[in-house]
C-alpha positions in Angstrom: 0.0 0.0 0.0 1.1 3.5 -0.7 1.7 5.8 2.2 -0.1 9.2 1.9 3.1 11.1 1.2 3.8 8.7 -1.8 0.4 9.2 -3.1 1.1 12.9 -3.8 4.9 12.8 -4.2 4.9 16.3 -5.7 3.0 17.9 -2.8 5.8 18.4 -0.2 8.1 19.9 -2.8 5.3 22.2 -4.1 4.5 23.6 -0.6 8.2 23.9 0.4 9.1 26.0 -2.6 6.2 28.4 -1.8 4.0 27.3 -4.7 0.3 27.9 -4.5 -1.5 24.6 -5.0 -4.7 25.2 -7.0 -7.3 22.4 -7.1 -10.3 21.8 -9.3 -12.6 21.2 -6.4 -12.9 21.7 -2.6 -12.7 18.0 -1.8 -9.3 17.6 -3.4 -8.0 20.7 -1.6 -9.1 19.2 1.7 -7.5 15.9 0.9 -4.2 17.6 0.0 -4.2 19.6 3.2 -5.0 16.5 5.3 -2.1 14.6 3.5 0.4 17.4 4.1 -0.5 17.8 7.8 -0.2 14.0 8.4 3.2 14.1 6.7 4.4 16.8 9.1 3.2 14.8 12.1 4.9 11.7 10.8 8.2 13.7 10.6 7.8 14.6 14.3 6.8 18.3 13.7 4.6 19.9 16.3 3.9 23.1 14.4 4.1 24.2 10.8 2.8 26.9 8.4 -0.5 26.0 6.8 0.0 25.0 3.2 -1.3 27.4 0.6 -3.7 24.9 -1.0 -6.8 26.6 -2.6 -9.8 25.7 -4.5 -9.5 27.7 -7.8 -12.8 29.7 -7.6 -12.2 30.6 -3.9 -8.7 31.7 -4.7 -9.8 33.9 -7.6 -12.6 35.5 -5.7 -10.2 36.4 -2.9 -7.9 38.0 -5.4 -10.8 40.2 -6.8 -12.0 41.1 -3.3 -8.5 42.3 -2.3 -8.2 44.7 -5.2 -9.1 48.4 -5.2 -12.7 49.6 -4.9 -13.0 50.2 -8.6 -12.8 46.4 -9.3 -16.1 44.7 -10.1 -18.3 43.2 -7.4 -18.9 39.4 -7.5 -22.6 38.7 -7.2 -23.6 35.3 -5.9 -25.4 32.5 -7.8 -28.8 33.4 -6.3 -28.5 37.1 -7.2 -27.6 36.0 -10.7 -30.7 33.9 -10.9 -32.9 36.9 -9.9 -31.5 38.9 -12.8 -31.9 36.1 -15.3 -35.5 35.7 -14.1 -36.2 39.4 -14.5 -35.2 39.5 -18.1 -37.0 36.3 -19.0 -40.2 37.7 -17.5 -39.5 41.0 -19.4 -39.6 39.1 -22.7 -42.5 36.7 -22.1 -44.2 37.8 -18.9 -45.5 35.1 -16.6 -46.4 32.6 -19.3 -43.4 30.3 -18.6 -44.6 27.4 -16.4 -41.3 26.4 -14.9 -39.1 29.5 -15.0 -36.6 28.1 -12.4 -35.7 25.2 -14.8 -35.2 27.8 -17.6 -32.9 29.8 -15.3 -30.8 26.8 -14.5 -30.4 26.0 -18.2 -29.5 29.6 -19.0 -26.9 29.7 -16.2 -25.4 26.4 -17.4 -25.2 27.8 -21.0 -23.7 31.1 -19.8 -21.1 29.3 -17.8 -20.1 27.1 -20.7 -19.9 30.0 -23.1 -17.4 31.7 -20.8 -15.4 28.5 -20.1 -15.0 28.0 -23.8 -14.6 31.7 -24.5 -17.4 32.0 -27.0 -18.3 35.6 -27.9 -21.9 36.5 -27.1 -22.2 38.2 -30.5 -21.8 34.7 -32.1 -24.4 33.2 -29.9 -26.8 35.8 -31.3 -25.8 35.5 -34.9 -25.8 31.7 -34.9 -29.2 31.4 -33.1 -31.7 29.7 -35.4 -34.7 28.5 -33.4 -37.0 30.4 -31.1 -35.4 29.2 -27.9 -31.8 30.1 -29.0 -32.9 33.6 -30.0 -34.8 34.0 -26.8 -31.7 33.1 -24.7 -29.4 35.2 -26.9 -31.6 38.3 -26.3 -31.9 37.6 -22.5 -28.1 37.0 -22.3 -27.4 40.4 -24.0 -29.6 42.2 -21.5 -28.1 40.3 -18.6 -24.6 41.2 -19.7 -25.5 44.8 -20.1 -27.1 44.9 -16.7 -23.9 43.5 -15.1 -21.6 45.9 -17.0 -23.8 48.9 -16.0 -23.5 48.0 -12.3 -19.8 46.9 -12.5 -20.9 43.4 -11.4 -19.6 40.0 -12.4 -21.0 36.5 -11.8 -19.4 33.2 -11.2 -19.0 32.5 -14.9 -17.0 35.7 -15.4 -14.6 35.4 -12.5 -11.7 33.8 -14.4 -12.0 36.2 -17.3 -12.1 39.1 -15.0 -9.0 37.9 -13.1 -7.1 37.5 -16.4 -7.9 41.1 -17.4 -6.9 42.4 -13.9 -3.6 40.5 -14.1 -2.9 41.9 -17.6 -3.6 45.5 -16.3 -1.4 44.9 -13.2 -4.2 45.3 -10.7 -3.8 41.7 -9.5 -0.2 40.6 -8.9 0.7 37.2 -10.3 2.3 34.7 -7.8 5.7 33.3 -8.4 4.7 29.6 -8.5 1.5 27.7 -9.2 0.9 24.0 -9.2 -2.5 22.9 -10.3 -4.2 19.5 -9.6 -7.4 17.7 -10.5 -8.3 19.4 -13.7 -9.6 16.5 -15.7 -10.8 18.7 -18.6 -8.7 21.8 -19.2 -11.2 24.5 -20.2 -9.9 27.2 -22.7 -10.5 29.9 -20.1 -8.3 28.1 -17.5 -5.6 27.5 -20.1 -5.7 31.2 -20.9 -5.4 32.0 -17.2 -2.3 29.8 -16.7 -0.8 31.1 -20.0 -1.2 34.8 -18.8 0.3 33.9 -15.5 3.3 32.3 -17.3 3.8 35.5 -19.3 4.3 37.3 -16.0 7.1 34.9 -15.1 4.9 32.7 -12.9 6.1 29.1 -13.0 2.9 27.1 -13.7 3.2 23.3 -13.5 0.8 20.4 -13.3 0.8 17.9 -10.4 3.4 15.2 -11.1 1.3 12.1 -10.9 1.9 9.0 -12.9 -0.8 9.2 -15.6 -0.2 5.7 -17.1 -3.4 3.8 -16.6 -3.0 0.6 -14.6 -4.2 -2.8 -15.7 -7.5 -3.5 -14.0 -9.7 -6.6 -13.7 -13.5 -6.6 -14.2 -16.1 -8.1 -12.0 -19.6 -8.9 -13.2 -22.7 -9.0 -10.9 -26.4 -9.8 -11.3 -27.6 -6.5 -10.0 -26.5 -3.2 -8.4 -27.2 -4.5 -4.9 -24.7 -7.3 -5.3 -22.2 -5.0 -7.0 -22.1 -2.4 -4.3 -22.1 -4.8 -1.4 -19.2 -6.6 -3.0 -17.4 -3.3 -3.5 -17.9 -2.6 0.2 -16.7 -6.1 1.2 -13.6 -5.7 -1.0 -12.9 -2.3 0.8 -13.2 -4.1 4.1 -10.6 -6.6 3.0 -8.2 -3.9 1.9 -8.5 -2.2 5.3 -7.9 -5.5 7.2 -4.6 -5.7 5.3 -3.7 -2.1 6.1 -5.9 -0.2 8.5 -4.5 3.2 7.4 -5.2 2.6 3.7 -7.3 5.0 1.7 -9.9 3.3 -0.4 -11.9 4.9 -3.2 -15.2 3.6 -4.5 -16.4 5.5 -7.5 -20.0 5.3 -8.6 -21.0 6.5 -12.0 -24.6 6.9 -10.8 -23.9 8.6 -7.4 -25.9 11.7 -8.2 -29.1 9.6 -8.8 -28.9 7.1 -6.0 -26.6 8.6 -3.3 -28.4 7.2 -0.3 -28.9 3.7 -1.7 -25.3 3.6 -2.9 -23.9 4.6 0.5 -26.1 2.1 2.4 -25.2 -0.8 0.1 -21.5 -0.1 0.3 -21.7 0.3 4.1 -23.5 -3.0 4.2 -20.3 -4.6 2.7 -17.8 -2.5 4.7 -19.4 -2.8 8.1 -21.9 -5.6 8.3 -24.3 -4.9 11.1 -23.7 -1.2 11.0 -27.4 -0.6 11.8 -26.9 -1.6 15.5 -23.3 -0.3 15.8 -22.0 3.0 17.1 -21.6 6.2 15.1 -18.2 5.2 13.7 -19.8 2.4 11.8 -22.4 4.7 10.3 -19.7 7.2 9.1 -17.2 4.6 7.9 -18.2 5.5 4.3 -17.5 9.2 3.5 -19.7 10.4 0.6 -18.9 13.4 -1.5 -22.5 14.5 -2.0 -24.5 17.2 -0.3 -28.1 18.1 -0.2 -30.1 21.3 -0.2 -29.7 23.2 3.1 -33.4 23.4 3.5 -33.5 19.6 3.9 -31.6 19.7 7.2 -34.1 19.5 10.1 -32.7 22.5 12.1 -32.9 24.7 9.0 -36.3 23.5 8.1 -37.6 24.5 11.6 -36.0 27.9 11.3 -37.7 28.4 7.9 -41.0 27.2 9.2 -41.0 29.8 11.9 -40.4 32.5 9.3 -43.2 31.1 7.1 -45.5 31.4 10.1 -45.1 35.1 10.0 -46.4 35.1 6.4 -49.1 32.5 6.5 -51.1 30.2 8.8 -49.6 26.7 9.3 -51.2 23.3 8.8 -51.4 20.7 11.6 -48.4 18.8 10.2 -46.3 22.0 10.4 -47.5 23.0 13.9 -46.8 19.4 15.0 -43.2 19.8 13.9 -42.8 23.0 15.9 -44.3 21.4 19.0 -42.2 18.2 18.9 -38.8 19.6 17.8 -35.9 20.1 20.2 -34.4 22.8 17.9 -36.5 25.5 19.6 -37.4 26.3 23.3 -35.5 23.4 25.1 -34.8 19.7 25.1 -37.9 19.1 27.2 -40.9 18.3 25.0 -43.3 16.5 27.4 -45.8 19.4 27.7 -45.5 20.3 24.0 -46.2 16.8 23.0 -49.4 16.8 25.1 -50.5 19.9 23.2 -49.8 18.1 20.0 -52.0 15.2 21.1 -54.8 17.7 21.9 -54.5 19.3 18.5 -54.9 15.9 16.8 -58.4 15.7 18.2 -59.5 18.8 16.3 -60.4 18.9 12.6 -57.6 19.8 10.2 -57.3 23.5 9.5 -54.7 26.3 9.2 -53.5 27.9 12.4 -52.4 31.4 13.0 -50.1 32.1 16.1 -53.1 33.9 17.7 -55.4 31.0 17.2 -52.9 28.6 18.6 -52.3 30.8 21.6 -56.1 31.0 22.3 -56.5 27.3 21.9 -53.8 26.3 24.3 -53.8 29.0 26.9 -56.3 27.2 29.2 -54.8 23.7 29.0 -51.1 24.4 29.2 -49.6 22.9 32.4 -45.9 21.9 31.8 -43.2 24.6 31.8 -41.9 23.7 28.3 -45.4 24.3 26.9 -45.7 27.7 28.7 -42.3 28.7 27.3 -43.3 27.6 23.8 -46.5 29.7 24.0 -44.6 32.7 25.2 -42.2 32.5 22.3 -45.2 32.3 19.9 -46.0 35.9 20.9 -42.8 37.0 19.1 -44.4 35.8 15.9 -47.4 38.0 16.6 -45.2 41.1 17.2 -43.2 40.3 14.2 -46.3 40.1 12.0 -47.2 43.7 13.0 -44.0 45.1 11.3 -43.7 42.5 8.5 -45.2 44.8 5.9 -42.6 47.5 6.4 -39.9 48.0 3.8 -36.4 47.6 5.1 -33.0 46.8 3.8 -32.0 43.1 3.3 -29.3 43.5 6.0 -31.9 44.9 8.4 -34.2 42.0 7.8 -31.3 39.5 8.2 -30.6 41.0 11.7 -34.3 40.9 12.7 -34.6 37.3 11.5 -31.6 36.4 13.6 -33.2 38.1 16.6 -36.5 36.3 16.1 -34.7 32.9 16.1 -32.8 33.8 19.2 -36.1 34.5 20.9 -37.1 30.9 20.1 -33.7 29.7 21.5 -33.0 28.2 18.0 -31.2 25.8 17.5 -32.1 24.5 21.0 -30.3 24.2 24.3 -28.6 20.9 23.8 -24.8 20.7 23.2 -24.1 20.8 19.5 -21.8 18.3 17.8 -19.3 19.3 15.0 -21.8 18.8 12.1 -24.4 20.9 13.8 -21.9 23.8 14.5 -21.0 23.7 10.8 -24.7 23.8 9.9 -25.4 26.8 12.1 -22.4 28.6 10.5 -23.8 27.8 7.1 -27.1 29.4 8.2 -25.2 32.5 9.2 -23.6 32.6 5.8 -27.1 32.3 4.3 -28.2 35.4 6.2 -25.1 37.2 4.9 -26.1 36.2 1.4 -29.5 37.7 2.1 -27.9 40.9 3.3 -25.8 41.1 0.1 -29.0 41.3 -2.0 -29.0 45.0 -1.1 -27.2 45.6 -4.4 -30.2 44.4 -6.2 -33.1 45.2 -3.8 -32.3 48.3 -1.6 -35.5 47.6 0.4 -38.2 45.0 0.5 -40.9 43.6 2.9 -40.4 40.7 5.3 -42.5 38.4 3.0 -40.0 39.1 0.2 -37.0 38.7 2.5 -38.2 35.3 3.8 -39.1 34.1 0.3 -35.6 34.9 -0.8 -34.1 33.2 2.2 -36.1 30.0 1.6 -35.1 30.1 -2.1 -31.4 30.5 -1.0 -31.7 27.5 1.4 -33.2 25.4 -1.4 -30.4 26.4 -3.8 -27.5 26.0 -1.4 -26.1 22.4 -1.6 -24.3 21.7 1.7 -22.4 18.8 3.2 -20.7 19.0 6.6 -16.9 18.8 6.5 -15.7 15.6 8.3 -12.4 13.8 8.5 -12.1 12.0 5.2 -13.1 8.4 6.0 -11.0 5.3 5.0 -13.6 4.5 2.4 -14.5 7.4 0.2 -17.5 7.2 -2.1 -17.2 9.7 -5.0 -18.6 10.5 -8.4 -16.2 10.1 -11.4 -15.6 13.8 -12.0 -14.9 14.6 -8.4 -12.6 11.6 -8.0 -10.4 12.5 -11.0 -7.1 13.8 -9.7 -7.4 12.2 -6.2 -5.0 9.4 -5.3 -6.0 6.3 -3.4 -4.3 3.1 -2.2 -7.0 1.1 -3.9 -10.0 2.1 -6.1 -13.1 0.3 -7.3 -15.1 1.8 -10.1 -18.7 0.6 -10.3 -21.6 0.9 -12.8 -19.5 0.5 -16.0 -22.3 -1.0 -18.1 -23.0 0.2 -21.6 -26.2 2.0 -20.5 -24.3 4.1 -17.9 -20.7 4.6 -19.3 -20.0 6.6 -21.4 -22.7 8.8 -19.8 -25.4 10.2 -22.0 -24.5 13.4 -23.8 -26.1 16.6 -22.6 -25.4 19.4 -25.1 -26.6 22.9 -24.3 -30.3 23.3 -25.2 -30.2 27.1 -25.5 -27.2 27.5 -27.7 -26.8 26.6 -31.4 -25.5 23.1 -31.8 -23.4 24.2 -34.7 -21.7 26.9 -32.6 -21.1 24.3 -29.9 -19.3 22.0 -32.4 -17.2 24.9 -33.8 -15.8 25.6 -30.3 -15.6 21.8 -29.4 -17.8 22.4 -26.3 -18.7 19.5 -24.0 -21.0 16.9 -25.5 -21.2 18.8 -28.8 -20.5 15.6 -30.7 -20.7 11.9 -29.9 -17.0 11.6 -30.3 -16.4 14.5 -27.9 -18.4 12.7 -25.2 -16.7 9.4 -25.9 -13.2 10.9 -25.9 -13.9 12.7 -22.6 -15.2 9.5 -21.1 -12.0 7.7 -22.1 -9.9 10.5 -20.5 -11.9 10.3 -17.2 -11.7 6.5 -17.1 -7.9 6.5 -17.8 -7.4 9.1 -15.1 -9.3 7.0 -12.6 -7.3 3.9 -13.7 -4.2 5.8 -12.8 -5.4 7.0 -9.4 -4.3 3.8 -7.5 -2.0 0.8 -7.9 -4.9 -1.6 -7.2 -7.9 -1.0 -9.4 -11.2 -3.0 -9.8 -13.9 -2.4 -12.4 -17.5 -3.7 -12.3 -20.9 -3.7 -13.9 -24.2 -5.3 -13.3 -26.2 -7.5 -15.7 -29.5 -5.9 -15.0 -30.7 -2.7 -13.4 -34.4 -2.3 -12.6 -35.5 -4.8 -15.3 -33.2 -3.3 -17.9 -30.7 -5.8 -19.3 -27.1 -4.5 -19.5 -23.9 -5.3 -21.3 -20.3 -4.2 -20.4 -19.2 -0.7 -21.4 -17.1 -0.9 -24.6 -14.5 1.2 -22.7 -13.6 -1.7 -20.4 -13.9 -4.7 -22.8 -10.1 -5.0 -23.0 -9.6 -5.7 -19.3 -9.6 -9.3 -18.0 -12.6 -10.7 -16.3 -12.1 -11.7 -12.6 -12.8 -15.1 -11.3 -16.2 -14.8 -9.6 -14.8 -16.5 -6.5 -12.5 -13.5 -6.0 -15.4 -10.9 -5.7 -18.1 -12.3 -3.5 -21.3 -10.5 -2.7 -21.6 -10.9 1.1 -25.4 -10.5 0.8 -27.5 -8.9 3.5 -26.0 -9.1 6.9 -29.4 -9.8 8.5 -29.7 -13.0 6.5 -26.4 -14.3 7.8 -27.9 -14.3 11.4 -30.4 -17.0 10.4 -29.3 -20.2 12.0 -26.3 -18.6 13.7 -27.7 -19.4 17.1 -29.6 -22.3 18.6 -33.3 -21.5 18.8 -34.6 -21.3 22.3 -38.1 -22.4 22.9 -39.7 -19.8 25.2 -41.9 -20.8 28.0 -45.6 -19.9 27.8 -46.1 -16.2 28.1 -47.5 -15.0 31.3 -47.9 -11.8 33.2 -48.7 -10.6 36.6 -52.3 -10.8 37.8 -54.1 -7.5 38.2 -52.8 -5.8 41.3 -54.9 -4.4 44.1 -54.2 -0.7 43.2 -54.2 -1.3 39.4 -56.8 0.4 37.2 -57.6 -1.3 33.9 -58.3 1.2 31.0 -60.6 0.8 28.1 -63.9 0.1 29.8 -66.2 -2.4 28.2 -64.0 -2.5 25.1 -61.3 -4.2 27.0 -63.7 -7.0 27.9 -64.7 -7.4 24.3 -61.0 -7.5 23.3 -60.5 -10.4 25.7 -63.0 -12.3 23.5 -61.2 -11.6 20.2 -57.6 -11.4 21.3 -56.6 -11.5 25.0 -53.2 -9.9 24.2 -54.8 -6.8 22.8 -57.0 -6.5 25.9 -53.8 -6.6 28.0 -51.9 -4.2 25.7 -54.7 -1.6 25.6 -56.2 -2.2 29.0 -53.2 -2.8 31.2 -50.2 -1.4 29.3 -52.3 1.6 28.3 -51.2 1.4 24.6 -52.9 4.1 22.7 -53.0 4.8 19.0 -52.3 8.3 17.7 -55.4 9.9 16.2 -55.0 10.7 12.6 -55.7 14.2 11.4 -58.1 14.4 8.6 -59.2 17.2 6.3 -62.7 18.3 6.9 -65.0 16.5 9.3 -63.9 12.9 9.9 -66.5 10.1 10.5 -65.3 10.0 14.2 -65.9 13.7 14.7 -69.3 13.6 13.1 -70.2 10.7 15.4 -68.9 12.7 18.4 -71.1 15.6 17.4 -74.2 13.4 17.2 -73.4 11.9 20.7 -72.9 15.4 22.1 -76.1 16.7 20.5 -78.1 13.7 21.8 -76.7 14.3 25.3 -77.8 17.9 25.2 -81.2 17.0 23.8 -82.0 14.5 26.6 -80.0 16.0 29.5 -83.3 17.0 31.3 -84.3 13.2 31.3 -87.7 13.7 29.6 -90.4 11.1 29.5 -91.9 10.0 26.2 -95.0 12.2 26.9 -92.8 15.2 27.5 -90.9 14.6 24.2 -94.3 14.4 22.4 -95.2 17.7 24.0 -92.1 19.3 22.4 -93.7 18.4 19.0 -97.2 19.4 20.0 -96.1 22.8 21.4 -93.8 23.6 18.4 -90.7 23.6 20.6 -89.0 20.7 18.9 -87.0 22.7 16.4 -85.8 25.1 19.1 -84.6 22.3 21.3 -83.0 20.5 18.4 -81.2 23.7 17.3 -80.0 24.3 20.9 -78.6 20.8 21.1 -76.9 21.1 17.7 -75.4 24.5 18.5 -74.1 23.3 21.9 -72.4 20.3 20.2 -70.8 22.5 17.6 -69.7 25.3 19.9 -66.3 23.9 20.8 -65.3 23.4 17.2 -66.7 26.7 15.9 -64.5 28.5 18.5 -61.3 27.6 16.6 -62.6 27.2 13.1 -61.2 28.9 10.0 -63.6 30.1 7.3 -63.6 26.8 5.4 -64.2 24.7 8.6 -67.0 27.1 9.6 -68.7 26.5 6.3 -68.4 22.7 6.8 -69.7 23.0 10.3 -72.7 25.0 9.0 -73.6 22.2 6.7 -73.1 19.7 9.6 -75.5 21.8 11.7 -78.2 21.4 9.0 -77.5 17.6 8.9 -77.6 17.3 12.7 -80.9 19.2 13.0 -82.6 17.0 10.4 -81.2 13.8 12.0 -82.3 14.8 15.5 -85.8 15.6 14.3 -86.1 12.3 12.5 -84.8 10.5 15.6 -87.4 12.1 17.9 -90.2 11.0 15.6 -88.8 7.4 15.8 -88.6 7.7 19.6 -92.3 8.5 19.8 -93.2 5.2 18.1 -91.6 3.2 20.9 -93.5 1.7 23.9 -93.8 4.0 26.9 -90.4 5.0 28.4 -88.7 7.8 30.2 -85.1 8.8 30.1 -83.4 7.7 33.3 -79.8 8.9 32.6 -77.5 10.0 29.8 -73.8 9.5 29.6 -73.8 7.9 33.0 -70.5 7.1 34.6 -70.4 3.7 36.4 -67.6 1.9 38.2 -67.5 -1.8 37.6 -65.4 -4.2 39.7 -65.1 -8.0 39.4 -62.3 -10.3 40.6 -60.2 -7.3 41.4 -60.5 -5.8 37.9 -61.8 -2.3 38.1 -63.3 -0.6 35.0 -64.7 2.8 34.4 -67.7 2.7 32.1 -69.8 5.4 30.4 -73.2 4.4 29.2 -74.7 6.5 26.4 -78.3 6.2 27.7 -80.5 4.4 30.1 -84.3 4.4 29.8 -86.9 3.4 32.4 -89.5 1.1 30.9 -93.2 0.8 31.8 -92.4 -2.1 34.2 -89.7 0.1 35.9 -86.9 -2.1 34.4 -84.0 -0.5 32.6 -83.3 -0.4 28.9 -79.5 0.1 28.3 -78.9 1.8 24.9 -75.7 2.6 23.0 -75.7 5.0 20.0 -73.9 3.8 16.8 -73.3 6.5 14.2 -71.2 4.6 11.6 -72.4 1.7 9.5 -75.4 0.0 11.0 -74.6 -2.8 13.4 -76.6 -5.8 14.6 -76.6 -6.5 18.3 -77.3 -10.2 18.1 -75.7 -12.9 15.8 -77.6 -15.7 14.1 -77.6 -17.7 17.4 -79.2 -14.9 19.3 -76.1 -14.0 21.2 -74.5 -10.5 21.4 -71.8 -9.9 18.8 -70.3 -7.4 21.2 -70.5 -7.7 25.0 -70.4 -3.9 25.6 -74.1 -3.7 26.7 -73.9 -6.8 28.7 -70.9 -5.4 30.7 -73.0 -2.3 31.3 -75.9 -4.6 32.6 -73.4 -6.4 34.9 -72.3 -3.1 36.4 -75.9 -2.0 37.3 -77.6 -3.2 40.4 -81.1 -2.8 39.1 -83.3 -5.1 37.0 -82.4 -4.8 33.3 -85.3 -5.3 30.9 -83.5 -4.8 27.6 -80.4 -4.0 25.7 -80.3 -2.0 22.4 -78.0 -0.6 19.8 -79.5 2.5 18.2 -78.1 3.0 14.7 -78.3 6.7 13.8 -77.2 7.9 10.4 -78.5 10.1 7.6 -80.0 7.2 5.7 -81.9 5.5 8.5 -82.5 5.1 12.2 -82.7 1.5 13.3 -83.1 -0.2 16.8 -81.3 -3.5 17.2 -82.2 -4.9 20.6 -83.6 -7.6 22.8 -85.1 -8.1 26.2 -88.1 -9.2 28.2 -89.8 -5.8 28.0 -88.6 -4.8 24.5 -90.6 -4.9 21.2 -87.6 -5.7 19.0 -87.0 -9.4 19.8 -90.5 -10.7 20.8 -89.8 -14.3 19.8 -87.1 -14.6 22.6 -88.8 -12.4 25.2 -89.7 -15.3 27.4 -86.1 -16.5 27.5 -84.7 -13.2 28.5 -83.8 -13.9 32.1 -81.9 -17.2 31.2 -80.1 -15.6 28.3 -79.0 -12.6 30.3 -77.7 -14.9 33.1 -75.6 -16.8 30.5 -74.2 -13.7 29.1 -73.3 -12.4 32.5 -71.5 -15.6 33.3 -69.5 -15.1 30.2 -68.5 -11.6 31.3 -67.5 -13.0 34.7 -65.3 -15.5 33.0 -63.6 -12.8 30.8 -63.1 -10.6 33.8 -61.5 -13.5 35.7 -59.2 -14.1 32.7 -58.1 -10.4 32.7 -57.6 -10.6 36.5 -55.2 -13.6 36.2 -53.1 -12.1 33.5 -54.3 -14.1 30.4 -52.4 -12.7 27.4 -53.0 -15.4 24.8 -52.5 -14.3 21.2 -55.2 -15.0 18.6 -53.3 -16.5 15.7 -56.5 -16.4 13.5 -56.3 -12.7 13.2 -55.3 -11.3 9.8 -52.0 -9.6 9.3 -53.8 -6.3 9.1 -55.7 -6.9 12.3 -52.5 -7.9 14.2 -50.2 -5.3 12.6 -50.7 -2.6 15.2 -49.4 -4.7 18.2 -47.0 -6.9 16.3 -44.0 -5.0 17.8 -45.1 -6.0 21.3 -46.3 -9.5 20.7 -45.0 -12.8 19.3 -47.7 -13.0 16.7 -45.5 -13.6 13.7 -43.2 -16.0 15.5 -46.0 -18.2 16.8 -47.9 -18.1 13.5 -44.9 -19.3 11.5 -43.9 -21.8 14.2 
């Protein structure tokens, strides 16, 4: 294996003779600095001057910024996009559907034109179709705008530095060594030539460019290929733990997460349950938009709340995150659970404050609500026009009020992320050259766009296994390198000539991908450069990729095929665990009996669960497992059912007799009572409703009124009764099991026995099965809990289509054939409830293996359902 100083043999000499080392990308600059520093440590040095190793663009910008005030100002990429967008809209208005895509294409064309030193006049004269002429005209206006303001963009940096060097404004250094430039663009060649004219010694890195012989491995699919590459890297590290391994993926930009996970699967089997070192063993050279990082997303969401109301999902994030207020979230999570019970709507800071102010108990929730007030005060001044710099300061102050990014200790990656956010605010402030003043809404929109545009990756110590794309890897040296994805469909990569510039003009200047031969030759150059990047090189391709059959790239057909026994796909680590240990047959599951001071949750539902699946009765009743309520748009069936229950409670709260109910109808008071009951049921939800929800609730009010009136008419057809109680709370205790019950309604019949009723507002349900037994024991449990004589049980199905009574009993009119058997049947059912209560008391947690996967899915993580079913 090569030691790091031998990888870059030219580096020490370049630094020691005071050369400035210029790299084609930041990653190579970092690698060279790291290599030089390790060399110094290896030589026993304790301190040394930092090597002058610079990424080309950063070095050039620093040169421009250090010149006199008359030198042009470098505007950022985002400011450039704003100007391009302005001139596109000037030409065609707002008719372009995806103007951001057009801006990206325009900037790509503009950059290439400057890289290949194509005069803008030729772009205009050679333009033939509508798109080419459109771009040429916009480019002319864009260039004029920059000249008028003495601005330059990224594409013009090198050309500007060349001119400033020629005029003596920028001094040329004595020595330059450049590295990693896999395609020497004409403008860069011109830069180095001009520097040479001023007696600067310009040299290329002295790396052996002779391609190595490499062997080719063939795999069935990409999963096998990447896992095998990772396993090979592991072997190299076992031979030399300090080796630097490169794995180069030709499709990294498309599948970065999948590629990294598959390679890590080979490098560090079992990384999923290892420590952080195993998760970072593969260092990937790929960033993601800044707005995708959670801490930044939270900051942007707070700013968006100033401009617009937030949805439940967005408020939920702000309640649960640790990036604001404090690490403590218990109180805030309780508020989130409360919010779930309300219909989906958009929430303003004021509405949220009013909603939560009476139910907030924990300190972290109080603190969160106090911070929300800053949003309200910020909204008052958000329409003012201020400078971008002023808004950047105020945005920073707002986030400080929310204690963003939280109170926990930050790790290195998080420090870098926060510094990147500061840089983002600086970019916002620099927009003052384009917009002297704008509103907060405009400021936050620009900040969000900047965060979406900025691709960011934290700087970490380069790992032993580096995953790179082909262009970024070119110029980097490794001990060993594996190049994946070299099938004919992927390599050479598809050509992407400029879409907004004449194809003929592109061919005249030999611009990238202007001809098939240009693409092919460049692919050869890149592959040869990669082949020379290490002494040990492996190549690979897969036979199929997502049902697409592959063949080997013609660029690698001259290399020998490896014996398949030398490159083994280790497969998924999890599969290797099967059969690795002797199976232990667990004893029968058991749990403690119900304790004296224990309260079992779930009421009658827990008893019914004991019938269908004792384990679920245990989980919901004794472990208190609860399912999160799902938030739905509009009025969910559950909410509509709750409204009916509430309205019926209000309607019968005075416990009227049937004659009194009939009098409501005779005296013309029925509509008034129904409206009062409906309005009381809706009151809670109207208090926090937005305009759309208010309209939905208004329609629900009409439905409720009609439903209640229809129900009253059906109630008058029943045999004589009077309402005895509504929503009655009852404590029920058997065999040490204590349950709290709530009975929708109890009526007193003519013989003074009780009729226990339960409202059902969904699909109609039958109370009895074909054998005449209850399908659900809920009403029987209620009967067991009452000391008085029960004369009947009934489900009352109430919905818009119909109102149906499904019941039975000795005094009821719904099951007359079995009326004389009522006492015996009821006694049998009570005995069954007693048995179930005794099972709960003793800790019966059997699992019903006849449940479907869907039925068992919720509790699978707690039970042995899958294990027992398969066994």
